[in-house]
DSSP file (Angstrom, degrees, kcal/mol; ACC not computed):
  #  RESIDUE AA STRUCTURE BP1 BP2  ACC     N-H-->O    O-->H-N    N-H-->O    O-->H-N    TCO  KAPPA ALPHA  PHI   PSI    X-CA   Y-CA   Z-CA
    1    1 A M     >        0   0    0      0, 0.0     4,-2.1     0, 0.0     5,-0.2   0.000 360.0 360.0 360.0 -37.5   84.0  109.7  101.0
    2    2 A Q  H  >  +     0   0    0      1,-0.2     4,-2.1     2,-0.2     5,-0.2   0.909 360.0  54.7 -62.2 -40.4   87.0  108.5  103.0
    3    3 A E  H  > S+     0   0    0      1,-0.2     4,-2.3     2,-0.2    -1,-0.2   0.918 107.7  49.1 -57.4 -46.3   87.8  112.0  104.0
    4    4 A L  H  > S+     0   0    0      1,-0.2     4,-2.4     2,-0.2    -1,-0.2   0.911 109.2  53.2 -62.5 -42.4   84.3  112.5  105.4
    5    5 A I  H  X S+     0   0    0     -4,-2.1     4,-2.5     1,-0.2    -1,-0.2   0.889 108.9  49.3 -62.2 -39.4   84.6  109.3  107.3
    6    6 A E  H  X S+     0   0    0     -4,-2.1     4,-2.4     2,-0.2    -1,-0.2   0.888 109.0  52.6 -68.9 -38.2   87.9  110.5  108.9
    7    7 A K  H  X S+     0   0    0     -4,-2.3     4,-2.5     2,-0.2    -2,-0.2   0.907 110.5  47.6 -59.7 -43.4   86.3  113.7  109.8
    8    8 A I  H  X S+     0   0    0     -4,-2.4     4,-2.2     1,-0.2    -2,-0.2   0.928 111.7  50.4 -65.1 -44.2   83.5  111.9  111.6
    9    9 A S  H  X S+     0   0    0     -4,-2.5     4,-2.2     1,-0.2    -2,-0.2   0.909 112.0  47.0 -59.0 -44.2   85.9  109.6  113.4
   10   10 A A  H  X S+     0   0    0     -4,-2.4     4,-2.2     1,-0.2    -1,-0.2   0.912 112.6  49.2 -64.7 -42.0   88.0  112.6  114.6
   11   11 A E  H  X S+     0   0    0     -4,-2.5     4,-2.1     1,-0.2    -1,-0.2   0.854 109.8  51.3 -68.4 -33.2   85.0  114.5  115.8
   12   12 A F  H  X S+     0   0    0     -4,-2.2     4,-2.8     2,-0.2    -1,-0.2   0.904 108.6  51.9 -68.4 -39.5   83.6  111.4  117.6
   13   13 A E  H  X S+     0   0    0     -4,-2.2     4,-2.5     2,-0.2    -2,-0.2   0.903 109.8  49.0 -63.1 -39.0   87.0  111.0  119.4
   14   14 A A  H  X S+     0   0    0     -4,-2.2     4,-2.3     2,-0.2    -1,-0.2   0.904 112.4  48.8 -64.8 -39.0   86.9  114.7  120.5
   15   15 A F  H  X S+     0   0    0     -4,-2.1     4,-2.8     2,-0.2     5,-0.3   0.915 111.3  49.8 -64.3 -44.3   83.4  114.2  121.7
   16   16 A K  H  X S+     0   0    0     -4,-2.8     4,-1.9     2,-0.2    -2,-0.2   0.930 112.3  46.8 -59.9 -47.1   84.4  111.0  123.6
   17   17 A T  H  X S+     0   0    0     -4,-2.5     4,-2.0     1,-0.2    -2,-0.2   0.949 115.9  44.2 -60.1 -50.4   87.3  112.7  125.3
   18   18 A D  H  X S+     0   0    0     -4,-2.3     4,-2.0     1,-0.2    -2,-0.2   0.889 112.6  51.0 -67.2 -39.5   85.4  115.8  126.3
   19   19 A S  H  X S+     0   0    0     -4,-2.8     4,-2.5     1,-0.2    -1,-0.2   0.878 110.0  50.7 -69.9 -33.3   82.3  113.9  127.6
   20   20 A Q  H  X S+     0   0    0     -4,-1.9     4,-2.5    -5,-0.3     5,-0.4   0.891 109.0  51.2 -66.4 -40.2   84.6  111.7  129.6
   21   21 A L  H  X S+     0   0    0     -4,-2.0     4,-1.9     2,-0.2     6,-1.2   0.875 111.3  48.9 -61.4 -39.7   86.2  114.8  131.1
   22   22 A Q  H  X S+     0   0    0     -4,-2.0     4,-1.2     4,-0.2    -2,-0.2   0.949 116.6  40.4 -67.2 -48.2   82.8  116.2  132.0
   23   23 A S  H  < S+     0   0    0     -4,-2.5    -2,-0.2     2,-0.2    -1,-0.2   0.836 123.2  37.3 -74.4 -30.8   81.5  113.0  133.7
   24   24 A E  H  < S+     0   0    0     -4,-2.5    -3,-0.2    -5,-0.2    -2,-0.2   0.862 133.9  19.3 -87.7 -38.9   84.7  112.0  135.5
   25   25 A K  H  < S-     0   0    0     -4,-1.9    -3,-0.2    -5,-0.4    -2,-0.2   0.327  96.3-119.7-117.8   8.8   86.1  115.4  136.6
   26   26 A A     <  +     0   0    0     -4,-1.2     2,-0.8     1,-0.2    -4,-0.2   0.865  46.5 174.5  52.6  41.4   83.0  117.7  136.3
   27   27 A N     >  -     0   0    0     -6,-1.2     4,-1.5     1,-0.2    -1,-0.2  -0.706  17.1-167.9 -81.3 107.3   84.8  119.8  133.8
   28   28 A K  H  > S+     0   0    0     -2,-0.8     4,-1.9     1,-0.2    -1,-0.2   0.878  86.3  52.8 -67.1 -41.8   82.2  122.4  132.6
   29   29 A A  H  > S+     0   0    0      1,-0.2     4,-2.3     2,-0.2    -1,-0.2   0.898 107.5  53.3 -65.8 -39.1   84.3  123.6  129.6
   30   30 A A  H  > S+     0   0    0      1,-0.2     4,-2.3     2,-0.2    -1,-0.2   0.895 106.2  53.6 -60.9 -37.5   84.6  120.0  128.4
   31   31 A G  H  X S+     0   0    0     -4,-1.5     4,-2.6     2,-0.2    -2,-0.2   0.922 108.0  50.0 -62.3 -44.8   80.8  119.7  128.6
   32   32 A T  H  X S+     0   0    0     -4,-1.9     4,-2.0     1,-0.2    -2,-0.2   0.918 112.4  46.5 -60.8 -45.4   80.5  122.7  126.4
   33   33 A R  H  X S+     0   0    0     -4,-2.3     4,-2.1     2,-0.2    -1,-0.2   0.827 110.4  53.5 -64.9 -34.3   82.9  121.3  123.9
   34   34 A A  H  X S+     0   0    0     -4,-2.3     4,-1.8     2,-0.2    -2,-0.2   0.921 109.8  47.2 -65.4 -45.3   81.2  117.9  124.0
   35   35 A R  H  X S+     0   0    0     -4,-2.6     4,-1.6     1,-0.2    -2,-0.2   0.904 111.3  51.4 -62.9 -40.2   77.8  119.5  123.2
   36   36 A K  H  X S+     0   0    0     -4,-2.0     4,-1.9     1,-0.2    -1,-0.2   0.903 107.8  53.7 -62.5 -41.5   79.5  121.5  120.3
   37   37 A S  H  X S+     0   0    0     -4,-2.1     4,-2.8     1,-0.2    -1,-0.2   0.859 102.4  57.0 -61.9 -37.4   80.9  118.3  119.0
   38   38 A T  H  X S+     0   0    0     -4,-1.8     4,-2.2     1,-0.2    -1,-0.2   0.899 107.3  49.3 -63.5 -39.4   77.4  116.6  118.9
   39   39 A L  H  X S+     0   0    0     -4,-1.6     4,-1.9     2,-0.2    -1,-0.2   0.913 112.5  47.2 -67.8 -38.3   76.2  119.5  116.6
   40   40 A A  H  X S+     0   0    0     -4,-1.9     4,-2.5     1,-0.2    -2,-0.2   0.892 111.8  50.6 -68.1 -37.6   79.2  119.0  114.3
   41   41 A L  H  X S+     0   0    0     -4,-2.8     4,-2.8     1,-0.2     5,-0.2   0.894 106.2  55.5 -67.9 -35.8   78.6  115.3  114.3
   42   42 A E  H  X S+     0   0    0     -4,-2.2     4,-2.0     2,-0.2    -1,-0.2   0.940 111.0  44.3 -57.0 -48.8   75.0  115.8  113.4
   43   43 A K  H  X S+     0   0    0     -4,-1.9     4,-2.2     1,-0.2    -2,-0.2   0.923 114.9  48.9 -65.3 -43.2   76.0  117.9  110.3
   44   44 A L  H  X S+     0   0    0     -4,-2.5     4,-2.4     1,-0.2    -2,-0.2   0.878 110.7  49.8 -64.4 -38.7   78.7  115.5  109.3
   45   45 A L  H  X S+     0   0    0     -4,-2.8     4,-2.1     2,-0.2    -1,-0.2   0.865 109.6  51.4 -69.7 -36.0   76.4  112.4  109.6
   46   46 A K  H  X S+     0   0    0     -4,-2.0     4,-2.0    -5,-0.2    -2,-0.2   0.920 110.7  49.7 -65.0 -41.8   73.8  114.2  107.5
   47   47 A E  H  X S+     0   0    0     -4,-2.2     4,-2.4     1,-0.2    -2,-0.2   0.917 108.7  51.6 -61.8 -41.9   76.4  114.9  104.9
   48   48 A F  H  X S+     0   0    0     -4,-2.4     4,-3.2     1,-0.2     5,-0.2   0.874 105.6  55.9 -61.6 -36.9   77.5  111.2  105.0
   49   49 A R  H  X S+     0   0    0     -4,-2.1     4,-2.3     2,-0.2    -1,-0.2   0.934 110.2  45.5 -59.0 -44.9   73.9  110.1  104.4
   50   50 A K  H  X S+     0   0    0     -4,-2.0     4,-2.0     2,-0.2    -2,-0.2   0.912 115.5  45.2 -62.8 -45.2   73.8  112.2  101.3
   51   51 A V  H  X S+     0   0    0     -4,-2.4     4,-2.7     2,-0.2    -2,-0.2   0.925 111.8  53.4 -63.2 -47.7   77.2  111.1  100.0
   52   52 A S  H  X S+     0   0    0     -4,-3.2     4,-2.3     1,-0.2    -2,-0.2   0.898 108.7  48.7 -59.2 -45.4   76.3  107.5  100.8
   53   53 A L  H  X S+     0   0    0     -4,-2.3     4,-1.1    -5,-0.2    -1,-0.2   0.919 112.8  48.4 -58.6 -43.1   73.1  107.6   98.8
   54   54 A E  H  < S+     0   0    0     -4,-2.0     4,-0.4     1,-0.2     3,-0.3   0.900 111.4  50.1 -64.0 -41.2   74.8  109.1   95.9
   55   55 A Y  H >< S+     0   0    0     -4,-2.7     3,-0.9     1,-0.2    -1,-0.2   0.867 107.5  53.1 -63.5 -41.1   77.5  106.6   96.0
   56   56 A S  H 3< S+     0   0    0     -4,-2.3    -1,-0.2     1,-0.2    -2,-0.2   0.728 102.9  59.1 -71.0 -22.4   75.1  103.7   96.1
   57   57 A K  T 3<        0   0    0     -4,-1.1    -1,-0.2    -3,-0.3    -2,-0.2   0.598 360.0 360.0 -78.7 -11.1   73.3  104.9   93.0
   58   58 A Q    <         0   0    0     -3,-0.9    -1,-0.2    -4,-0.4    -2,-0.1   0.481 360.0 360.0 -78.9 360.0   76.4  104.7   90.9
C-alpha cells in the first residue's frame, strides 16, 4: 500500500509541475503531460480505493 501511495504522490507532483508550466508559460507540451497525468492519477486513485477497502476489512 505504501508503494501505491508513493506512486500517487509522484504522479501528483508531475501533474503540479506540468500544470504550472502550462498556466505560467503557456507551454503546450506541459499541458499535454498534465492531462496525461490526470488519467494516470485516476487509475491510481481507483486502485488505492480497492486496496484501501481490502485493507480495512482485515
